[in-house]
N, C-alpha and C positions, 0 to 999 in steps of 0.2 A: 408186739405187732404195731401198736401206736408209735412206739419209739422209732421203729424202722421206717414207718411212713413219714414221720417228722424229719428224720435224717435225709430221706430221699428228697423231700420238698426243699430242705435247706440247700442241698447240692444244686437243685434246679434253679433256685433263686440266685445263688452265687454265679452259676453259669450265665444266666440271663444278664446279670449285672455286668459281668465281664464283656459280654457281647455288646451291650449298650455302650460301655466305655470305649470299645474299639471303634464303634460307629459314630461316636459323639464328635460333631465338627469342632467343638471347642478343644477336644483333645488333639484332633488332627492339626489344629492351628498351632499347637505347641511344637509340632514336628518341624522338620527342616523344610520350610516353605520357601520356594524360589520363583524367579521369573526369568523369561528369556528376553534379554535386552536386544532390540532389533534396530533402534534408531534414536538419535539424540538431536535436538534442535535448539537454536539459540533464541527463539521467540515462541511465546505461547500461541500466536496466530499460526505460524508455520507448523507447530506441533499438532494443533487441532486439525489442520488440513491433512497431515500425514496419518493421524490416528483414524480419521474417517476413511482414508484410502485403504489402509490395512484392514479395517473392519469389513470392507466389502469383499475381501478375498481370504481372510483367515479368521479363526475363532479365538476367543479369550483375549481380545485386545484391550489394553489398558493404557491410560495416559497419566504420567506422574511428573511432579516437579522434582528435579534432581539437585536443586540448589545452585547458587552462583549464576542465575539467569539461564540455566539449561533446563530443558524439558525432554522427557524420554517416552518412547513408545515401547511397551513391553507386553509379552504374552504370559498369561498365567492367571491365578497362582497354581503351581504344581509342586508335588514332592520332587526331590532331586532326581530319583529314577525316572519319574514321568517326564521331567524336563529334558533329561538326556535323550530319551526316546523321541520326544516331540521335536527337539532341535535337529536330530539326525534326519528325521522324516521330512521336515520342512526344508532343510538344506539340500537334500537329495532331489526334492521336487522344485528347487529353485524359487521358492515362494517367499523367502526372506533373504536379506543380504548375507554374503559369505562371512562377514565379520561379526555376526550375531553371537552372543555368548550368554551363559547362565549367570545370574546375579542374585545375591541374597536379598530378601525383602527389606532388610534394614537400609539398603542403599536408596530407597525411594521415599519421597516426602509426600506432600499433599496430592491426592488423586483428583484429576479433572475429567477423566473419562473412564468408564461410562458415567454419565451425569447421575448424581445421586448415590454412587457406590461408596462403600466404606473404604477407609484407607488405614486399616490396622494391620494389613499384611496377611490376615487370616481369612479363610472362607467365611462368607456371611452366614450366620446361623439364623434361620427364619424364626420369628417369634410366634409360637402357636397362638391362634386366635381362639378365645373362649367361645364355644358354640352356644353357651347359655346366655341369653340376653340378660342385661343388667336388670335387677329387680326394679319395678316401678315404685317410686317413692310417693305415697299419697300426699296430696297437698294438706298442709296443716289446717285444721278447722278451729277457728278462734271464736269462742262464745263470749259475747259481751258480758262483762261482770255486772253484778247488781249494783245499782246506784249507791255510791258511798260518798260521804263528804270529802271533797278535795282528794281524789285518788291520785296516787303517785304515778307518773307516766312510766309505762313499761315498753322497752324497745324489743320488738319481735323481729328476729333475723329472717330474711328471705331464705327459702330452701335452696341449697346448692343445685345449679342446673346439672342434670345428668347427661352424659355423652350419648349421642345417638348410637344405638348398638350397630355393630358391623353386620352387613348382609351375610346370610348364609350362601353357600355355593349355588343353591337353587334360586335364591332371591337375586343373586348377581346375574345368573343366566337370564332371568325374567326381565330385569331392568336393562340388560344389554340388548335384549331382543327389541326393545323400544327405540333404540338408537337409529337416527337417520343415516343415509349413505354418507352425507357430509360429516357427521359426527364420527362415524367409523373410520373414514379417511383421516380425520384429524388425529385420532388415536394412533394410527399407523405412522403418521408423520411425526408425532411426538416421540414414539418409540424409536423411530429411525434417527431422529435428532439426538436422542439420549444414548445411541450406540448399541441398542439391543435388537434392532430389526434392520435387515438389509434387503428385504423383498420389495415388490412393487406396491404402489399405493392403489389398492383396488377395492377396499372396503370389505374384503372377504377374509374372515378370521379362520384361516386354515391352520395346518400344523406349524408353519413358520411363524405366523403371528402369535399363536398360542404359546409356542416355545419362548418367543421374545417377551410376552407378558409374564411368563414364569420367571424369566431371568430378571426382569425389572422388579417383580414382587420380591424376589430373593434379595436383590441388591438393596431394596428399601425396607427389608425386615418385615415383609408380609408373608403369609402362608402361600407358597408357590402353587396355586391351583390352575393357573393358565387362563383364568377368567377374572377380569378386573371388576371389583365392586364399584358402586357409585362413588364412594369416598376415594377409592384408589384412582379412579378415572379423573376425579377432580384434582388429586394430588399430582398426577402425571401432567395434566394440563397446566397446573400451577408452576411446576418446574419448567415446563416448556416456555411459558409466557413470562416467567419471572424477569428475564433479561430485558423485556420490553416495558417493565413498570416505569412510569413517568415519561414514556415516549409520546403518549397520547396520539397514536396513529389515527389520522382523520382524513376523510376524502375531501380534497380541495378541487373545485372547478373554477379555473381562472379564465374567464372569457377574453381577457386582454392578451394573454399569450396563447390561448387555444389549447390548453392542456388540462386534463383532469387526472388526478392520481392521489394516493394516500401519502401524506407527509407527516413527519414526526413533530407535530406542533408543540409538544412538550419540550423539545430541544431547540427549535428554530422558530423564527417569526419573520414575516415579510418586512424587509427594510425599504426597498425602492425598486423602481423599474429603470434600467439603463440599457436601452436597446443594444444588442439582442438578448439581454438577460433580465430575468426577474430574480432579484437577489434576496435570499433569506439569510438573516444574520443569526449568530448564536443567541440563544435565550437563557442558557444556563452555563455553568462552568465546564460542561462537557466540551464546548468549543466546536460543535457541529455546524455545518453550513449546507444549504441546498441552493442550487442554481438551476432555474428553468431557462431553456434556450428556445427562442422563437424569433424567426425573421423570414421574410420572403427571399427567394433566391433560386439559383440553379446549381449545376455541378461545380461551376467555377466559384460561386459564392461559398459553397460547402468546403472546397479545398482551401479557400482563403481563411475561412473561420477556423479550420483545423490548424493551419499554420499559426494564426494569432493565439489560439488557446495554448499552444506549446510554450508561449512566452509568459503565461500567467503564473504568479507566485504561488497560487493555491494548487497548482498542478506540478508536483515534483518531477524532476527529469527522469528518474529511474522508473521503469514499469513498462507494461505491455501496451503497444499501440497497434490498432488494426484500422484500415481505411480502404474503401472502395468508392465507386461513383454514387452509391446510394446512401452512404453514411460512414460514421467512424465511431470507434470506441477508444477511450483513453483511460488507462489505469496508471496513476502516478503515485509512488510511495517512497517515503523515507522514514527516518526514525521518529518523525513527529506526526505526520498525517498520511492518510490514504485518500486519494481523490479518484472517483469513478464517474466517468461521463459516457453517456450513450446518446448519439445525435443521428438523426436520419432525415433524408430528403424525400418528400412525397408531394406530388401535385403542386410544385412550385413553392413549397413551404418547408423550411428547415426547422425542425423542432426536436427537443430532447431534454435531458435533465442531467444534473450532476450532484453527487453526494460527497461531501468532504467530511471526514471523520478522523478523530485522533487515533494514532497507532496504539496498539496494545489493548484494544477493546474490540477484537475481531468478532466475537460471538454476537454481540449486540449490533455491530455494524453490518454484518452479513445478514442478520434477520431483518433489520430495517431496510436494507437494500433490496432484499427479496420481495418484501411487501410492496415497495415502491415499483419494482420491475413488473410484478404481477398486476398491479392496479393501473399502470400507466396507459392512457389512451388519448388520442387526439380528438379535440372538439373544434367547432367553428371558431375562427379568429386567429390572428397573427399579430405579434407586437409591432407597433408603429416604429419604423426605422428612425423617425425623428425624435423619438422619446429618449432624450439624453439630457440630464440635468447639468447645471453649472458645476456641481461638485464632482460629477463624473468625468469632466474634461480636464485632463492634466497630462503632462509629458510622460509621467510614470504610471498612468492609468489607461486601461482599455475598458471602456464602458463601465467605469466605476470600480473595476477590479485592478489591484496592483500588479504591475508587470514585474517579473523576476529580473533582478539586476545582477550583472556580473561584478566580481570583486575587482576586476581591472579590465580595461579595454584600450586598445591602441590600433595600429594599422599593419596591414600586410599587402602584398601584391602578387598576382598570378605570374608564375614563371613557366608553366607548362599547360598545354591544351587540355590535359585531364584534370586540371584544377589544383595542381600543386602550388603552395603559397610560401613565400619567403617573409619572415617577420623577425621581430626582436627576440633574442633568446631570453632576456630577463623577463619579458612579459609572460611567457608560457611556462616558466620554471615553477614547479609546485602546484600546478593546476590539477584539480580533479577532473575537469572537463574543459575542452577548448572548442569554441564554435566560430564559424565563419558567417558574418552577417547575422549573427544571433540565432541562426536556424540550423545550419549544417554542422554536424559534429566532425571534428578533425582530430587526428593523432599526430604526435611529434615524430617525425621521421628521422631527423638528424639535427644536431646542434654543434656550434663551435663557440664556446664561451669566450675564447680570445678575440674572435672577430665580432662577437655579440649577435650572431645570426642563428636562426632556427628555420628548418624546413618542415612544413605541415602538409599532411596528405589527407584529403577529405575522406570520410568513411564511405560515403556514396559519391561516385564519380560526378564531377561537375563539368559544365561546358562554358568556360568564360568567353566573353565576347572578344577579349583582347588579352594577350600575354606580353610580358616585358621583352623588349629588345635591348640588350646591354650594348653600351658603346665600347668599341675596341679602340684603345688609345686614349691619351689624356686630353683634357680640355685646357685651354689657356687660362691662366689666373685672371681674375676679375671678370670672367665670363658670367653671363646671367644664368642662373639655375632656378629651379622651382621644386618644391616638395609637395606631394599630395598626401593628405592624412585626414583622419577623423579627429580633428583637433579637439572636439568637445565630447569625445567618448561615445559617439553614437547618438547623441541628441539630434544631430542633423542626419538626414538619411543619405546624404552624398558627401564625398570627401571635399575638403577645402584645399585650394591651391595657394601656397605661400611662396612669394618670390624673394630672391636674394642673389648673392654672388659667390663665386668660388674664390676663397682667400688664400688657401695654402694647400699643398699636396701632402702635408704632414700634420701631426697633432702638435699641441703646444709644447710637448716635451720631445718632439722629434719622432713620434711614432710613425712608422712607415705604412701601416695598413689602413690609415684613416685620412680623410680630408677635412679641412676646416672651412666652414661656410660662414658668411655674414648673412644670417637669416634668423628671424625671430620665430622659433618653433614652440609649440605647446606640447605637453606630455603625451597627448593623444596622437600626435604626429609620428611618434617613434615607430620604427618599422616600415615607414612609408618610402616609396621610391623617390630618388632625387633625379630629376630630369634636366637635360640640356634644352635649349630652345626648340630643337627638332623633335623632342619626345623620346629620345633614346635615354636609357637609364645609366647614370654614372655611379650609383651606389645606393645604399640603404641608410636612412637617417637613424642615428643612435640616440638612446635616451640621454637627457642632459645631466642625469645624476653623476656627480664626480666623487672619487674616493676622498675620504676624510671630511665629507660634507661641504666641500668648497663650492662657492656660488660664483658662477661665471656671468659676465655681462649678458643681457637679454639677447643681443644680436649674435652671440657666439654659439654655433652648433657644429656637430661632427657627423660624418657619414663614413660607413665602411666602403673601401674602394671597390669598384666594379670588378677589376681583374682578380682580386682575392675571392670575391663571391663566385666568380666563374670557376676558379680552381676548386673551390669547396664543392660546388654543385656537381662538377664532372667527376670528382673523386667519390661522390655518393650515387653515381649512376644516373644523374640527371643531365640532359643535354639542352642547355638554354640557347636562345638565339643571341648571337653577337654580330654586330655590324658597325660600319663607320658612321660618322655623323650625318644627319639628314638636314634638309633645308628647314629654316625656322618656320614654326607654326604660329598662327594668330593665337592670342591668349585664349579665346573662346574654344578654338579647336584643341589646344593643349589641355584645357579643362575637360572637354568631352572625352579625350583619349584617357586621361587620368581616371575619370569616373568609371570607365569600363574595365580598367585594370586593377583598381585599388579595392581592398576588401577590409571590412571591420573584423578585427580579431578580438575575441573576448575570452577571458579566463574566469572559470567558475569554481 
C-alpha cells in the first residue's frame, strides 16, 4: 500500500515538473522567438518618433538598433506561428506597411524602446519578490573593557546597512492612495514616455494604467502586480528624468526682455543682449544655445524679423516653417543641429524664444523643449531696440548672430514678368540650393554650357519691377556699354554699374558666340546684363576664368551675344522681349533701371 502511494506521488511530481518546464519563460526564450519588422530609419531621432506613433495604434512595439546607423521598429517578441498570424491580421487591417516581414531576434541589437526593456531577445522573466522582510540585524553592543595598561586599539567595523524591504501589495496600495493628483499624472506621463501607456493623462488608475504598470514592472524585472511600490515609482521617475540630469532646468524671469520661462542653465548661460535678442551661449560641450526674442513692432516688423531670421547661420535651411499675421514657427535641421523658434505678436510686442540643440540627442532636446514651451509666459517689459553692442555690428552679423553665407554669389537678371532669371551656368553648377537676393529659392530650369548661361525659375512666383529688353541687331564697335552686377558678392545691397566699350564681336580666338569688352569687371559681376546706353541688353557677362589658368588683362571681359541668348530662351519655351535701340539714358537713370532688373544669385 505504501509503495503504491509513493509511486503515485512520484508520477504527480514528474507531471507537475513537466508542466512547469512547459510554462517556464526561460524555456520559451530558447524557442524560435521572432519579431515583425515594420520600419527602418537612418537616425535615432526619426526612429523614436516612428516608434511612438506605432505605439499609439498597435501593441508590442519595440525599437532596436540594426547596426550601420540604422534603427528598426519591430513588433514582438512572438513565436513564429504567433508572428505569422499577427502579420496576416495586421496586414489585412492595413495597420502596418505592406512590406513588413518576420525577422529572427538575432537581427536586432541594442533596444531603445520601450525604455528600460531588456534586449536579449527573450521574454522578460519577472524576478519573484521575497514577501518575507529581511531580518532586522540588531546593532552591536560594545561594552567598554576593564582598564588595562596600554590596551591595543581594536578596529570595530560598522554593521552593513540593510536594504529597505520592498513593500507588499497591500502596502503599495496604501502608499499609492496618498499620492496627489499631480503625482498620479506624473506617473502616467512617465509610463507614456517609456512606451507602456497610450491613454489620457487623467490621474485615474483604471485598467489601462494598471496594465501599463504591469508591463513596465515586467520589463524591469519586478513582480507584475499592476501596482507600483514606492521604490518602483521612484525608479520609473528616475528613468524618466535621467535624460535631464545636468540640465538644471530653472525658472528665469528677465524683465529686460519681458519673458519668464524655464531654461537649461546647466547647458547655457547668458552671454549678452543684442536687440532683438538675448543670447545664451553654450556652457558645456553639448553645444546648446538659447535665444530669447523681444522687440516692439507690428505685423510688418514681424514679417521683417521672419525674413531676417531665415539668413541666420544657427537656423539650417531645411525644416518646417509656418507663418501668419500673429506669429511664426521655424524648425531648421541638418546633420549638425536642430533649431526651433516660436515667435508671436501681441499688443505691439514681438516676443518668443529659440532652442538650438545638437542633432542626434533628440530625447533630451525634446524634453528640454517641452519644459520650455510649457513654462513660457510674457511679463512686462520689452528689449530696448537701441541695445546693440559694438561687437554685434558687422557685415556678417545680425544682432550679434552670424549670418549664413553662400559658397558663391554672382549676378543674374529678370527676363520674364513671372520672375524667371538668366545667370551664369558655372555659378549654379553643383549647388545644393540656389537663392535670389538671398531669400527666394530657385531651381535651375535650363542650361547651355557652351554659351555659359543658365535659366532659373523661382519656387514661388515673383513680380519684378522690370525685365530685360534685348537689343535686336548689333552695336557699333567702340560704342559705350555698361554692366550691372553685385561686384562684391552681396556685401552691397544694390548692384554696381561698370562702364566700358564694345571692342570686338568675337572672342580672342575668333569665337562667334561672344563679344569682347574693354571693361574692368569683378567676379561678382558674372551673369550680369550688358547694356547699351539706352538700357537695352546686348548680352550676359561671362566669368573671367580662362582655360589653362591663363590670366587676361584687367580691362578684358567677355559677354554672350544677345541673339544666341534669344534663340536659347525661345527653344526652352521662354518668350523674351526684343526691340531696337533706344535713346540714350542719363547715367543715373540707367543705374535705376539696372537696379530694378538685376538680382543677386547665390549658390549654397
